[in-house]
ROVEXMAR-839945 format. One record per residue (C-alpha): y, z, x; residue in three letters. Coordinates in steps of 0.02 Angstrom, whole numbers, plus 50000, padded with zeros to 5 digits. Last residue first. Layout:
ROVEXMAR-839945
YZXALA...
end
This chain:
ROVEXMAR-839945
474524882948995GLN475014885449150VAL476344896049220TYR477324892749380ILE477224908249528THR477914908449704PRO476844902749854GLY477814902550011ASN477724886050084SER476344879050210ASP476704870250387VAL475224856650417GLY476664842750432GLY477214848450241VAL476074859050141THR476584864749966ILE476004880249887VAL476134883649693VAL475594901749639PRO474824902949445TYR475234909149295PRO474154908749172GLY473314896349047GLY471724888649103SER471624874649227LEU471714857249256ALA472674851049396PRO474704851349362VAL475334834149415PHE476734837549534LEU478594830449565ASN479034839649725ALA481004839149754GLN482034843149883ALA483914852349890LEU484864846850059GLY486334840349993VAL486224835349784PHE486464821049705GLY484784814649667PRO483364828649727ALA482634823349910LEU480974819849929GLY479094821749887LEU478614811849726PHE477084810249616GLN476074822049711PHE474374827849669VAL474104845949649ALA472224852849714ASN471694867549648ALA472214883949726GLY473334890749587GLY474214877649615ILE474034865549778SER475034852849877ALA474794842750006SER475884834350138LYS475824822750286PRO477534820450368LEU478654805150297THR479764814150163ALA480534801850048GLN482334795750002SER482664787249862LEU484304778449844VAL486104786249877THR485524803849934PRO486784816449956ALA488044820150105GLY488164834850225GLY487174828250364THR487324809050316ASP485484803150216VAL483994796450315PRO482894784350218ASN481074787450261ASP481504805550297LEU481054818450408PRO480774837150381GLY480254843550201ILE481464860450232GLY482064863650044THR481194867849890LEU481304862649696TYR479844859449589VAL479724846849454THR478014848849350ILE476914832149290VAL475844834949154SER474134835949174GLY473824852349124ALA475394857249001LYS476804865749076ALA477194885549036PRO478864890848931ASN478754908748873GLY477994913749071PRO479254902649139GLY479474881249181ASN481234876149151ILE481584861148997SER481624845249066ASN480104836448966ASP479134836049122GLN479344853149156ASN480574860749273ARG480274871049434ALA481174885549512ALA479634896249555ALA479544913749475VAL479354926649612ASN480364938349504ASN481824928849508GLY482264909349495ILE481364904649653SER481624890149773PHE480194884249865VAL480234884450062TYR479574869750173PRO479824872050368ALA479584854550439ALA480274848750621PRO480604864950658ALA482164874050710VAL482184893550769GLN483714907350766PHE484884914050854THR486464921950815ALA488234917650917SER489484931150914ALA490934927050799SER492354916650817ALA494104922150791GLY495334929550659CYS495764911350567PRO493864911150541THR492374904150641SER490514907850620VAL489274902850750VAL487524898450725ALA486234895050893THR484444884650877ALA482944889250958SER481574874150973GLY481604859850858PRO483094846750860GLY484534850250755ALA485194831750731GLY484854834350530TYR486454846850533PRO485604863150447VAL486524865250290GLN487594878950215LEU487744895650107ASN488934907050198ILE488944925350150GLN489794942750169GLY491724938450155ALA491264922550034GLY490914902850078ALA489704891149969TYR488954873749999VAL489684874150202ILE489294856150296PRO488744861950476ALA489984857850622PRO488914854350779THR488814865550923GLY487214870050917ASN487584873550733ILE489284877850694THR489804885550564VAL491744884450477SER492894897850360ALA494734892150355GLY495094901250190GLY493464899750105GLY493034883550159LEU492774872150318THR491414859350361THR491494850350179PRO490194844150075LEU489974825750053PRO490364825249920LEU491594839449820THR491704854849735SER491164869249880ALA491214884449804GLN492384897049874GLN492804915749895THR494034921050014SER494364923850188LEU492644919850241ALA491284926450366LEU492174944750361PHE490604952150383SER488664947250392GLY487384936250300TYR487004917950350ILE486104907550221THR485014891950253ILE484834875650175LEU483694863650268SER484264848150332GLY483254851150504PRO481954861550455ALA481864882650450VAL480904893450555PRO480414909950483ALA481824924650449ASN481504922050269SER483004924050138SER481634915750010THR482694899549968ALA484374899750081ALA483034901850226ASN483754914650322VAL485204920150491VAL485704934450451GLY484334944650576GLY485534957850656ALA487204952250548ALA488384939250604ILE490114945950617ALA491864937050596PRO493494947650645MET494594954950513GLY495564950250380LEU495104949750189VAL495194970350190GLY496514973450085ILE497554989050196SER498685001150098ALA500165009750127ILE501175018949998PHE502955026449981GLY503385038149849ASP504475039749699SER505665047649583SER504985065449635GLY503235070249654GLY501985068149800GLY500735058549690TYR498835061949741ALA497595052249872THR498195054150037ARG497175049450196VAL496065040650080ALA494325044350063GLY494255039949881THR495285027149874THR497295026749793ALA497455015749643PRO499255023149596PHE498905036549460ASN500445045849491ASN501495031749464SER503215028249543ALA502695018449672THR503475010949850THR502864998649970GLY501854993550112VAL500514980750128VAL499384978450269VAL498134961750254VAL496834967250390GLY496994977150536ALA496394972050670ALA496554954350619CYS498294956250557SER499324950150414ALA500634961250384ALA501764966550212LEU503444971650163ALA503824978249987ASN502734978749878GLY503284987649709TYR502914999749582ASP503855005749457GLY505715013349495GLY505655027749364ALA506465018049242ASP505215003349279ALA503805017249222SER502435022849315GLY500645016549249SER499825012149426GLY499974999649546GLY499404984749648LEU499064968149555TYR497914955349633SER497864937749665SER496584930249783PHE496114914249895LEU497324905749763LEU497204886249789THR498344872549803SER499514877749934GLY498644867850078SER498624881650184ALA497854893850033SER498694905349954ILE498454924349966GLY499024937049854ALA499674953949822VAL500674961549671LEU501574977949631GLY501594985049456ASN503134986849323THR503134990049157GLN501255000449211GLY499544997449236GLN499534978349244ASN497884970849247THR496544964249363GLN496594976649504GLN495254971949639PHE495804953649609ALA494564937249641ASP495984930149553SER497264934249443VAL498874923749382PRO500134936549300PHE499724938949124ASP500354957449107THR502034952149179SER503464964649249THR503054958749424THR503234965249599ALA503154959849778GLY501804953449913THR501414937649973ILE499974929550110TYR499914914150159ALA498284903250237ASN498994892150375GLY497254894050463ALA497994906450602GLY498774919450476ASP500374918350393VAL501354931450312ALA502854933650147VAL503594946450089ALA504934951749965TYR504044941349809ALA504854943749655ILE504074942549471GLU504874942449298ASP504034939749124LYS502854927549065THR501814927449216GLY502034922249398GLY501844910549533LEU503034894449552TYR502514881549690THR503284872749835SER501964861549963TYR502044853050128GLY503814851250087LEU504914838050212THR506424836250316ALA506534853150416GLY505884847750568ASP504424860150568GLY503824856450380SER504344866950254LEU503124877950177LYS503724884849986ALA503184900849889ILE504194903849728PHE504154920649623ILE504484919749442ASP506164924249331SER506284926449164ALA504724918549141GLY503184905649184GLY503944889249288PHE502604877149262ALA501934868449417LYS500864883649462GLN499844879649645LEU501084865249675PRO500734849449766ASN502754848549791VAL504024856149660MET505654859549682PRO506514872449581PHE506924864349403ASN506594878949275THR507534887249409SER507674909249400SER506884909549560THR506244922749685GLN505674923849851GLY504304915849980ALA504754907350125ILE503384898750233TYR504084888550400VAL503054875250491ALA503104875350666GLY501414871150697SER500804889150780SER501384895150596ASP503014901750555VAL503594913950430ALA505094921150316ILE505494932150191SER506704937950038ASP507264920849978ALA508504915249839GLY508694906149682ASP510004907249538LYS509964891549413ASP509794874249464THR508664872949574GLY508454880849740GLY508114875049944LEU509694872250042TYR509264864750202THR509574869550411SER509004859750558TYR509234862350732ASN510744873650715LEU511454883950883THR510944901350919LEU510524899951100SER508734900151071PRO508914887750962SER509184889550770LEU508164883850623LYS509024886650467SER508084889250273ILE509154892550129PHE508984899849949ALA509904891449803ASP511234902849721THR512384895849563ALA511304881349580GLY510754863949671ALA511684866949818ILE511744850149908ARG510574843650072PRO508864846150010GLN507594841750137TYR509064842750280ALA509044827550398ALA510964827650425LEU510994845650436THR511754859650336VAL513044871850350PRO513314881750195PHE514874870950106ASP514144873749919ALA514344891849976SER513204902549843GLY511864907949985THR510254914149987SER509184921050135GLY508044911750256THR508254913850477VAL506914904150593TYR507274905650771LEU506534895850913THR506084905751065GLY504534893651106SER502964905151034SER504054905250867ASP505354917150793VAL505714924450625VAL506934931450531ILE507394938950345ALA508514944950230TYR510124931450293ILE511574933850165PHE513004920650110ASP514444922550015ASP515604908649965GLY516634900550103SER515124894850184GLY513814905050305GLY513054909550490LEU513984920350593PHE513624919550755THR513024930850911SER512304929951090ALA511714939151247LEU511984957351207GLY511104970751321ASN509844980051233GLY508754981251397ASN507524967351332ALA508784955651280ASP509904955051141PHE510154941251005LYS511384942950872THR511184932850696VAL512444934350543PHE512504927750379GLY514074928850289ASP514894938950172TYR516564935250086GLY516644917250171GLY517144909750322ARG516944922750461LEU517234914850624SER516194909950786VAL514844898050700GLN513574889550786GLN513534899150950SER514564892851122GLY515804908351115ARG514924924051067SER515144935450893VAL515384952050876PRO515984955050691PHE517924957750691ASP518134946550514PRO516784958550457SER516074955250291ASN514344955550364THR512574949350327LEU510784951450407GLY509964946050572ALA509364955250729MET508664945250865TYR507634954251021VAL507144946051183ASN505514952351240ASN505134937951344SER503904932351214SER505084934051079ASP505524947750971VAL506214948750778ALA507094957350673VAL507904956850480GLY508874966650366TYR510404971250467ALA511884977950370ASN513794975150392ASP515384981150288ASP516924979150383GLY517624984050555SER516324977750642GLY514694980950703GLY513414985050808TRP512705005150803SER511555009950949PHE509915016051005ALA508925011151185PHE507345015351242VAL507015028051130ILE505155037451159LYS503935032451029GLY502415031651140THR502255014851153SER504025011651187ASP505545014851036LEU506845001451018LYS508365005350915SER509624993050824ILE510914998750700PHE511924989150576THR513624996050487THR513885004050322PRO515415009250240SER515225024850136PHE516455029049995THR517805042049991GLY519345031749993PHE519695036550173ALA518015028250227THR516355040850256PRO515155032550382THR513285024450333ASN511815017850466THR511025003850423GLU509574993350477GLY508634985950609VAL506984993650704VAL506174986450882TYR504404993950940ALA503714992951112ASN501734990051097GLY501724979051254ALA501494964251144ILE502944967151051ASP503264974350890VAL504414971850747ALA505394981150615ILE506414980150480ALA507474988850342HIS507855007550427GLY508935017050326ILE510295028850387ASP511215042150265ASP512445054650340TYR512835064050487THR511735054450608ASP510035044950608GLY508405039750679VAL506665048150682THR505335045150781MET503555048750727THR502055046950839TYR500355042450857ILE499795048450684THR497955047350636ALA496755041450510THR497785026250466GLY496155016250517SER497115004750650ALA498005020650722ASN499725024150660LEU501645022750727LYS502875030450634SER504745025750614ILE506135033450523PHE507665030450458ALA508675046350409ASP509265051050224LEU510305063950169TYR509925082850110GLY510705089050275ASN509005090950345SER508655075650332SER507525064650173ILE506445049450228THR507035032050267SER506065016350299GLY504885009850451ALA503125009650467LEU502185002850637TYR500175001150620ILE499084998950781ASN497824983750731GLY497614983650926THR498654966050941ALA500144976350849ASP500584979650670VAL502244977150582ALA502774984950437VAL504394987650331ALA505224996850192ASP504345013150161ALA505415021950061THR505895042650027ASN507125043349885THR509045044549830ARG509815045749662THR509805065449609PRO508715073449744GLY506865074749738PHE506405090049644TYR504935087149504SER503365087149609ALA503825097249762TRP502445106749759THR502435122649828LEU500875132749814VAL500775152149808PRO499225159049907ASP499085175549884ILE497485181450028VAL496885197850018LEU495615205650160PRO494365217350128ARG494335236950115SER495405235749970ARG494335227249832ASP495355224349710TYR496375229449547ALA497825217749496ALA499025210249580VAL500925212149554GLU501865198049673PHE503745196849714GLY505335185649666ALA507095191549707THR508445179549609ARG508585194249497GLY507035203849489ARG505815194049448LEU503615198249462VAL502565184549498TYR500575183849447HIS499115190849481GLY497175191949446SER496005193949594VAL494985177049629GLU493195177849722ARG492825166049874ARG491185167449937VAL490735169650114GLY489955186450090ALA491695190850006ILE493145180350051GLU494725188049946GLN495675176949805TYR497475177649749LEU498075160549691VAL500065161549638PRO500615150249491ARG501465134249550HIS503345132649627GLN504325123049540ARG506135118749606LEU507055109049464THR508725096049497GLY510015096249621GLY511115110249568ALA509625121649591THR508615130449438GLU507045137849515LEU505375137349424VAL504215151049476LEU502345144649388ASP501405155649270GLY500925144449145GLN502025151449010ALA503665149849122ASP504275161849265VAL506255160649271HIS507425159049405LEU509265153449403ALA510625144449510ARG509495143449672ALA510565140949825GLY509765158849890GLN508175164149854TYR507425181049875ARG505475184149921ILE504885200449908ARG503185203849989ILE502845227450009ARG502105224549833ARG500515217449908PRO500335234750010ASP499145234250167ALA497405242550149GLY496215229650217PRO497405215250291ALA498485205050188LEU498755186350213ILE500075179250136PHE499795160150109ASP501125145350132TYR500815128450062GLU501475112550086LEU500905100749973ARG500135082449997GLU498295087949976GLN498655103750097ASP500035106450236GLY500395123150312TYR501095138250327TYR500345156650367VAL501275173050326ILE500365189050397ASP500505205750311ILE499575223150410GLY501465228450384PRO502585217250350TYR502715199650450ILE501405206750558GLY500975188850618ARG501945173050574TYR500645158750593ARG501165140450584VAL499765126650536ARG499375110150564ALA500315108250745TYR501575094150804THR502015091450986PRO503685087151027ILE503675074051160GLY505475064651132SER507255072151115ILE508755061551107ALA510315072551082HIS511245062851234SER511345046851114PRO512475057951008ASP513005047350853ASP511445038450836LEU510535053850853ARG508725051850908TYR507355061350882TYR505275060350925ASN503715066550869ALA502035069950929VAL500305063850858GLY498575073550930PRO498805087350811LEU498695106650862PRO497805117850753ALA498745135450771GLU500575138750811ALA501085156050836GLU502785163250763PRO503775177250831ARG504085192550718VAL505745201050770ALA506645201350599SER505215210450526HIS505115207350338ALA506155218450215GLY506905203950122THR505625187250147LEU507125174050117VAL506915158750058THR508415147550069THR508455131949966VAL509575117350022PRO510505105549868SER510665087649923HIS509005078749889GLY507695092549961ALA508155103250102ALA507025118950100ILE507615132550231ASP506385146850258ALA506255166050285GLY505905181750394GLY505565171650548SER506235155650555ARG505425140650484LEU506375124150429SER505625113850294ILE506055094050241ARG505805087750056PHE505595073549972GLY503735069950017PRO503405081250168GLY504365086350332ARG504145099150456ALA505115113350557THR504645126350654PHE505705141750747ASP507595137950671THR508735147950732GLY509915134450785PRO509735119050659ALA508305106250698ALA508185091450816GLN508525103750967GLY506535106551030ARG506115116950875ASN504385116650865PRO503495103250762GLU502415105850621PHE501435091750552ALA500835091450381VAL498935088550388PRO498355071150359LEU497365073950200ARG498845074850217SER500545064850235ALA502065065350327GLY502555049850377PHE503955041650271GLY503365040850085ALA501575045350035ALA500265035749974THR499145034550133TRP497785021850206LEU497325013750055LEU495905004650082LEU495744988949958VAL493944979749958ALA494234963249907LEU492424953749868ARG492204959549681ASN490484950349655MET
end
C-alpha cells in the first residue's frame, strides 16, 4: 500500500497559474502609461490596450496592433478573482501600489464593427477570442506584429514569429459557432500580408455569432538565459503558503515575486512584485505569527565594465501583501542574501555573502572587518526595518552563508561552506580544523551577533551545506552536498559513499560538541540537498536533486528517475537510522534543459510537507485536479507540491475495533485492537523489538485511558496496538498523538473477556493442524487430532505478563471456557497466550468426530462467545 499522497498545488513558475485563471490587473501605475490591463504567465507578461497588446518574453518584446480597430474602445473587466496584486520598486519607494483587484477576463467591445475581443487565461495559456455578432465580417480583423523579424505559417497551421530572442508560436486558430448548445467547428486559417496576419473563414451560418479563438502558447519562447523560478517557501500557522522567486518583468529582466496561497493551493490571496530596472530575485522567505512575510534576495545594478553588481534587498509585507518596508542593503562590492529568519519579537535576520569591505557592520558584533575574498554576513533588523546589529563571519578564504534559522530564545544558527583554514571556531567545536578544500560549517550566534559555538563539518574533499533547521531542544540539522568519501559518519542511515557526490544530513547537539547522527544519502551518481526542515518529533525532511537511477527510495510515490536529473523528497526519523519515506519527484526533462530540482520545503501540519522547485519536464507528475497540470513551456517552470505525511491525526467514527474481526463490540484487557483514521502516523512502520514500543511511525503514540499503549504497526490510516492489561471493564478512551498534535478521543468498551478468532480471509479461521500445516479446504484436520486456533481477548491469566511483552512461561486463561466445532463439543488441550507473541492467544482443541466438511469454530470465555469462522475437517 502506498501511504504517501502527493497533491500538486501548481506547476507554474511564479504565480500566474491556471486552472487558477490568469489574473488581469487594471493599470494603477504598475505598467507603462497607456496600458489598460496587465497580466503575467509562465515566461511572459502582457499589457493590454485598446487596439493591441504588448508581450514581453525574455529581452525581445513583441507588440500586436489591431490594424483599423476603434482606438477609443474602453476595456470591461469580467469575472472578478479573490486575490489582489501589489507592487514595490526598490529604486522608487514612492511608487508602491497595493490592493489592485484582479479579473479572469478582459473584453474590448466593438473593437471592429460587430466584433469583440476577449482576453483570458485557460490551461497554462493566454488566449484571446474574437467574438463576431451575426453578420460581422471576419475579414476586418488584421493583426500586425511589431518586433518580429519574420512571420510564417507552418505545416500545422500555426503562426510562427521569429524574434531576436527566439521563436513565438501562435497556434492554429479554432473557429466555432454555438448552435443549440453544441459547439460546431468552422474551417478557417491564418492569411499573411507581410507582418500582418488575418483570418480566412469558410462558409458558416452568418445569422449566428462566430468565435475565432487563436491560442497563444509561449512554449518555446522564454528568453536566452533566464527563467522563472520558485526558490523559497514558508507556511504560516493556519497553512497558508508563501512563495518567493523571480518572474519576468515588463522590460524582459527579472522581478522578485512573493505570492500567498491558501492551504489547499486553490486560491491566490495576494501577489507582490518587487523590483527595479534590472534583475531582482527573491532567494528566501520567512513568516511571523501575524502573517507578515519577509523576503530577501538580490537586486542588480550595472557597472562601468558592462557587468552587473548584486546587492541585497529585504522586504516586509503585511498579511494582505502590502509593503511595510523594502530597501537595499550592502556595500560597494557584491552582496547577496540567501537566508532570512524572524524571531518571536519580529526582529528579522538576513544572512548571505559579501566582498564589500564597507558592508555595514556594528560595534560589538563578532567580526567588524572583511577577512577574505568573500565573507558571510548576518544583519539584524527590528520590526520596522531599522538596523540593530550586523557582522561579517569568515576567514581569509571564501566563506558563504546560505541559510539561517532562529530558535524560540532568539538564538541564531547559520550554515554554508568555507574554504578558510582560519574560519572562526570555538573551543568545544565538534571539528576544530578544516579537513578538505571546502567544508560545511555550523555557527550559533547570540541575539547580539556574537559566537556561542562554531564548528567545521566535512571530509577531505569538497563539502557544503545549503540549509539548516533547529528543533525545540536546540539540536541543529543541516543538509547539503559532499564529495568526501570520509565525511564524518555517526549512526548513519547510509554509511558508504555512493557516487561522485552525495547528500549529507547531520544532526548536531545543542552545544555544538557532538553529532546525534550524520549520514550519506545517495546513489552511484550525483545528489544534492537544497533544503531541510524538521517537525515536532525531530523527524527531518529534505529536498534536492539526483542524477542517480539507484537513489534509495522507500514508500515512494515515484519509484524511478524519469529523466537525467530528478528532484527528490525524503523523510528521516529522529534517530537518523530510518527512512520515513524517500521518493523521486520529476519527469523526463533533460539535465541540459535544467532537469527537475527541489529548491525549498517547509514542514507544516496544516499544509503537509510543501516543496517548491523548478522543472524542465512536460510530464512532471502533476495530479488530476491540480490547479495546473501541463507544462507551461520555455526552458523551465516552477512547481509546488504538497506531500501528505503531516496533518492533525483523526480517529474515524467507530474507528476503534477488534483487530481479529474489525468489530465494534467490546474488547478485553490485553486484546489486540486496530484504530482507523487519517494522519495517524508519519510513516509506515512495523515493530521489530520486544517489548513493543509505545512510539512508532515517525512519532505516533496512543494512550488508552491515559496509559501509553504498545504499538504493533503504525501507518497513516491504521494503527494496530494492544489494550493495556490495566484497562478496567467499562468505557475507555483512545487518543492518537503525532508531532502535529493529538486527536479527539474515541470511546470504546472494555469487557473482562472478549474472545475473537482471527481469520485468513473468506471467513476461514487462522488455525494450524497437528502437523503444523495451515488448516484450509485443501488441508483439513483429522477427527481426534489437535487443531490450534488463534484468537485474542481471553481475559485474566494465571501467569500475568507485562503490557507489550510476550509470555516467558505458560500463561493460561482463568475464566470458565468452552469450545465447539460444528456445534459439537471440542475439548481444550490448552487456552492461553501464544509463546513469543504479544496479545495473541491460542486454543488447542481436540477435533470431535465429524464427517468431512467445513464447520464453524466458537470459543467461549467467561460466558462470551467468539465469532465463528470456518475450519475444515476430514
